[in-house]
C-alpha positions in Angstrom: -17.3 -9.9 22.0 -18.4 -6.4 22.8 -18.8 -4.0 19.9 -18.6 -0.5 21.4 -19.6 2.1 18.8 -18.8 5.7 19.9 -20.9 8.6 18.9 -20.7 9.4 15.2 -18.8 12.7 15.9 -16.0 10.6 17.4 -15.6 8.4 14.4 -12.5 9.3 12.4 -13.8 7.3 9.4 -16.6 9.9 9.1 -14.0 12.7 8.6 -12.3 10.5 6.0 -15.5 9.8 4.2 -16.4 13.5 4.1 -13.0 14.4 2.7 -13.4 11.6 0.1 -16.9 12.7 -0.8 -15.9 16.3 -1.3 -13.0 16.0 -3.6 -11.7 12.5 -4.6 -10.8 12.2 -8.2 -12.9 10.0 -10.6 -11.9 7.5 -13.2 -13.9 9.6 -15.8 -11.4 12.4 -15.2 -8.6 10.4 -16.9 -8.6 11.4 -20.5 -7.6 8.1 -22.0 -8.2 9.5 -25.5 -5.2 11.8 -24.9 -2.7 8.9 -24.4 0.4 9.5 -26.6 1.1 6.0 -27.8 4.4 7.1 -29.3 5.6 7.6 -25.8 4.4 4.3 -24.5 7.4 1.9 -23.9 7.2 -1.8 -23.2 8.6 -1.2 -19.7 5.6 1.1 -19.1 3.2 -1.7 -19.9 5.1 -4.1 -17.6 5.0 -1.5 -14.8 1.3 -1.0 -15.2 0.5 -4.7 -15.3 2.5 -5.1 -12.1 0.5 -2.2 -10.5 -2.7 -4.0 -11.5 -1.6 -7.1 -9.8 -0.6 -5.2 -6.6 -3.8 -3.2 -6.5 -6.0 -6.3 -7.1 -5.1 -7.5 -3.6 -7.5 -5.0 -2.2 -10.4 -7.5 -2.0 -8.3 -10.0 0.0 -7.1 -7.1 2.3 -10.5 -5.7 3.0 -11.8 -9.2 3.7 -8.9 -9.7 6.1 -9.4 -6.4 7.8 -13.1 -7.0 8.4 -12.3 -10.4 10.0 -9.4 -9.2 12.1 -11.1 -5.9 13.3 -14.6 -7.3 13.8 -14.9 -5.4 17.0 -13.8 -2.0 15.6 -16.5 -0.3 13.5 -14.5 2.9 12.9 -11.5 1.1 11.4 -13.8 -1.3 9.5 -15.6 1.7 7.9 -12.2 3.2 6.9 -11.2 -0.2 5.4 -14.3 -0.1 3.2 -13.5 3.5 2.0 -9.8 2.6 1.5 -10.9 -0.5 -0.4 -13.0 1.5 -2.9 -10.1 3.8 -3.6 -7.8 0.8 -4.2 -10.3 -0.8 -6.5 -10.3 2.5 -8.4 -6.5 2.3 -8.8 -6.9 -1.3 -10.0 -9.4 -0.3 -12.6 -7.7 2.9 -13.6 -4.5 1.1 -14.4 -6.5 -1.6 -16.2 -8.3 1.1 -18.3 -4.9 2.6 -19.3 -3.7 -0.8 -20.4 -6.9 -1.4 -22.4 -6.5 2.0 -24.1 -3.1 1.0 -25.4 -4.3 -2.3 -26.6 -3.1 -4.5 -23.7 -5.1 -7.2 -21.9 -5.2 -8.0 -18.2 -5.3 -11.7 -17.3 -8.4 -12.0 -15.1 -7.2 -15.5 -14.0 -4.2 -14.0 -12.4 -6.2 -11.3 -10.7 -8.8 -13.8 -9.4 -5.9 -15.8 -7.9 -5.2 -13.0 -5.5 -8.7 -13.2 -3.9 -8.1 -15.3 -0.8 -8.2 -13.2 2.3 -5.1 -12.4 4.3 -4.6 -14.1 7.6 -4.5 -11.9 10.7 -1.1 -10.5 11.6 0.8 -11.5 14.8 -1.2 -8.6 16.4 -3.6 -6.1 15.0 -0.9 -3.4 15.6 1.4 -5.4 13.4 -1.2 -5.6 10.7 -1.7 -1.8 10.8 2.1 -1.3 10.7 2.4 -3.6 7.7 -0.1 -1.5 5.8 1.6 1.8 6.8 4.8 0.3 5.2 2.8 -0.9 2.2 1.2 2.4 1.5 4.5 4.4 1.9 6.2 2.0 -0.4 3.7 2.3 -3.2 3.4 6.0 -2.7 7.1 6.4 -3.1 7.4 4.1 -6.1 4.5 5.6 -8.0 5.7 9.2 -7.4 9.3 8.4 -8.5 8.1 6.5 -11.6 5.7 9.3 -12.6 8.8 11.5 -12.9 10.5 8.9 -15.2 7.5 8.1 -17.4 7.1 10.4 -20.4 3.5 9.4 -21.4 1.4 12.1 -19.8 -1.8 10.2 -19.0 0.1 7.5 -17.2 2.2 10.0 -15.4 -0.9 11.8 -14.2 -2.5 8.5 -13.1 0.6 7.5 -11.2 0.7 10.9 -9.4 -3.0 10.6 -8.5 -2.5 7.1 -7.1 0.6 8.2 -5.3 -1.2 11.0 -3.5 -4.0 8.5 -2.5 -1.4 6.1 -1.0 0.2 8.9 1.0 -3.2 9.7 2.5 -3.8 6.0 3.2 -0.5 5.7 5.1 -1.5 8.7 7.2 -4.8 7.1 8.1 -3.3 3.7 8.9 -0.9 5.5 11.1 -3.8 7.2 12.9 -5.5 3.8 13.7 -2.1 2.2 14.6 -1.4 5.0 17.1 -4.9 4.5 18.6 -4.4 0.7 18.8 -1.0 1.0 20.4 -2.3 3.5 23.0 -4.9 0.9 24.0 -2.6 -2.1 23.6 1.0 -1.1 24.4 2.0 -4.8 24.7 1.8 -5.0 20.9 4.8 -2.6 20.5 7.3 -5.4 19.9 5.2 -6.8 17.0 5.3 -3.4 15.3 9.1 -3.2 15.6 9.4 -6.8 14.3 7.3 -5.8 11.3 9.5 -2.7 10.6 12.7 -4.7 10.8 11.4 -7.4 8.5 10.4 -5.0 5.8 13.5 -2.7 5.9 16.4 -5.1 6.8 17.8 -5.6 3.3 18.7 -3.7 0.2 15.6 -4.4 -1.8 11.8 -3.7 -1.6 9.7 -6.2 0.3 6.0 -5.8 0.0 3.3 -7.7 1.8 1.8 -8.9 -1.5 5.2 -10.4 -2.3 5.4 -12.1 1.1 1.9 -13.5 1.3 0.8 -14.1 -2.3 4.0 -15.5 -4.0 4.1 -18.9 -5.5 0.6 -19.0 -6.8 0.3 -21.2 -9.9 -1.8 -18.6 -11.7 1.0 -16.2 -11.5 3.5 -18.4 -13.3 5.1 -16.3 -16.1 2.9 -13.3 -15.2 3.9 -9.9 -14.0 3.6 -9.4 -10.3 4.1 -6.5 -8.0 7.7 -7.6 -7.6 8.2 -7.1 -11.4 7.3 -3.5 -11.0 9.5 -3.0 -8.0 12.5 -4.6 -9.7 11.9 -2.3 -12.7 11.8 0.7 -10.4 15.1 -0.4 -8.8 16.8 -1.1 -12.2 15.7 2.3 -13.6 16.6 4.3 -10.6 19.5 2.4 -9.2 22.1 4.7 -7.7 19.7 7.6 -7.2 19.2 7.0 -3.5 15.5 6.3 -3.9 15.6 3.0 -1.9 17.5 4.7 1.0 15.0 7.5 0.9 12.1 5.1 1.0 13.4 3.1 3.9 14.3 6.3 5.8 10.7 7.5 5.3 9.3 4.2 6.6 11.6 4.2 9.7 10.8 7.8 10.5 7.1 7.2 10.3 7.2 4.1 12.5 9.6 6.0 14.8 7.0 8.8 15.2 4.3 6.2 15.8 6.3 4.5 18.6 8.1 7.6 19.9 11.5 6.0 19.3 14.6 6.7 17.2 14.4 4.0 14.6 16.7 5.7 12.0 18.8 2.6 11.4 18.4 -1.1 11.5 20.7 -1.3 14.5 18.4 1.1 16.4 15.4 -0.9 15.4 17.0 -4.1 16.8 17.9 -2.3 20.1 14.4 -0.9 20.4 13.0 -4.4 19.7 15.2 -6.0 22.4 14.1 -3.4 24.9 10.4 -4.0 24.0 10.9 -7.8 24.5 12.8 -7.5 27.8 
């Protein structure tokens, strides 16, 4: 395997690191002493426990990225930066729970550790993560507007902005990969269709980490998504999310993917 490392000025991950180094928020900036416990509802606790379980998959994901992209230093460096930020989300949500007297089951978190298997193609893996980041960005932002407790609302908005930035960077690397490997286009379209073909939220964690014994009776990322759908049903939030995902993958592939029918037609053309 040839590992070609371009000049440092050509590394996109260096720009990402500089941006992170200049201004990324810190856990210490969350004033957990300012939590208004009178505004904390049981469904908020459920939501945050669900977020902890979703964010805890970061270790498995970084492990998988480093395995699958062993010949790509630039993306691997980004994966490490991304991983730190996702660990920060995990521990920020955990800290909020601890501040309101709630525990996190470390056994359930540890059960998420096994690395993800490679996708059908590296482009499909990157597309999966674009969809994942856009989904969590949208849910966190919408729920922040619903939650009355100010510290949690602030945390959700901070994490939401991070996820939007992550989606943008995964898109950058996916575009780069597709330019070099156009034969992987069909796998990207298959991925898009799989995650947007029904009237619910499907997340990679749900797909690849369901059925673990340690999660029996425990909140999972699906718990939070269902709460989101229950609270915001009829508001058009799900349609907005799926439209955003299709538009992003459409811009990546230079195709009109604004409906499932159009995704199916584009996929048929790519497979022909």
